[in-house]
C-alpha positions in Angstrom: -41.4 1.3 -0.6 -38.4 -0.6 0.0 -35.5 1.2 -0.7 -32.1 -0.6 -1.8 -28.7 -0.4 0.9 -26.7 2.0 -0.5 -24.0 0.9 -2.6 -20.5 0.7 -0.6 -17.9 3.5 -1.4 -14.8 2.5 -3.1 -12.2 4.4 -1.3 -9.0 6.1 -2.3 -6.4 3.5 -0.4 -8.9 0.9 -1.9 -8.5 2.5 -5.6 -4.5 2.8 -5.0 -4.5 -1.1 -3.9 -6.2 -1.9 -7.1 -3.7 0.0 -9.0 -0.7 -1.5 -7.5 -2.4 -5.0 -8.1 -3.2 -4.7 -11.4 -0.3 -3.4 -12.5 1.7 -6.8 -10.7 -0.5 -8.5 -12.4 0.2 -6.3 -15.6 3.9 -6.8 -15.7 4.0 -10.7 -14.9 1.4 -10.8 -18.0 3.3 -8.7 -19.5 6.4 -11.3 -18.7 4.6 -14.3 -20.0 4.1 -13.0 -23.2 7.5 -12.2 -23.7 8.6 -15.6 -23.2 5.6 -17.1 -25.7 6.2 -17.6 -29.4 4.6 -14.9 -31.8 1.5 -16.9 -32.6 0.7 -18.7 -29.2 -2.6 -18.7 -27.9 -1.2 -17.9 -24.4 0.4 -14.9 -25.7 -3.0 -13.3 -26.9 -4.3 -14.1 -24.0 -2.1 -12.1 -22.1 -2.1 -9.2 -24.1 -5.4 -9.3 -23.9 -5.3 -8.8 -20.3 -2.5 -6.3 -20.6 -5.2 -4.4 -22.9 -7.8 -4.6 -20.3 -5.8 -3.9 -17.7 -5.0 -0.5 -19.3 -8.7 0.0 -20.0 -9.2 -0.1 -16.1 -6.5 1.8 -15.4 -7.6 4.4 -17.6 -11.3 4.2 -16.3 -10.0 4.7 -12.6 -7.2 7.1 -13.1 -7.7 9.2 -16.3 -4.1 8.6 -17.6 -4.2 6.2 -20.9 -0.9 5.6 -20.0 -0.6 4.7 -16.2 1.5 1.7 -16.3 3.4 2.7 -19.4 7.1 3.3 -18.8 7.5 7.5 -19.2 10.4 9.7 -20.1 12.2 11.5 -17.5 11.7 14.8 -18.2 14.5 17.1 -20.1 16.4 19.3 -17.8 16.5 23.1 -18.5 19.8 23.8 -20.7 
């Protein structure tokens, strides 16, 4: 019986690097989408890319709003 070679592990540092690159790509896609008209095909593609990046980030981190701006916690009075 022939055994299949073990799959290479995807390390924590590689996951972090992937998330960094996805964040950069998402920011550039948002800038591109905002520079286009509402019905532009390019805008639709950029928005689709952002959605795909968000889905992948959710899969990697478990946080659906990983790349979304988050408000700072309020200070107790």
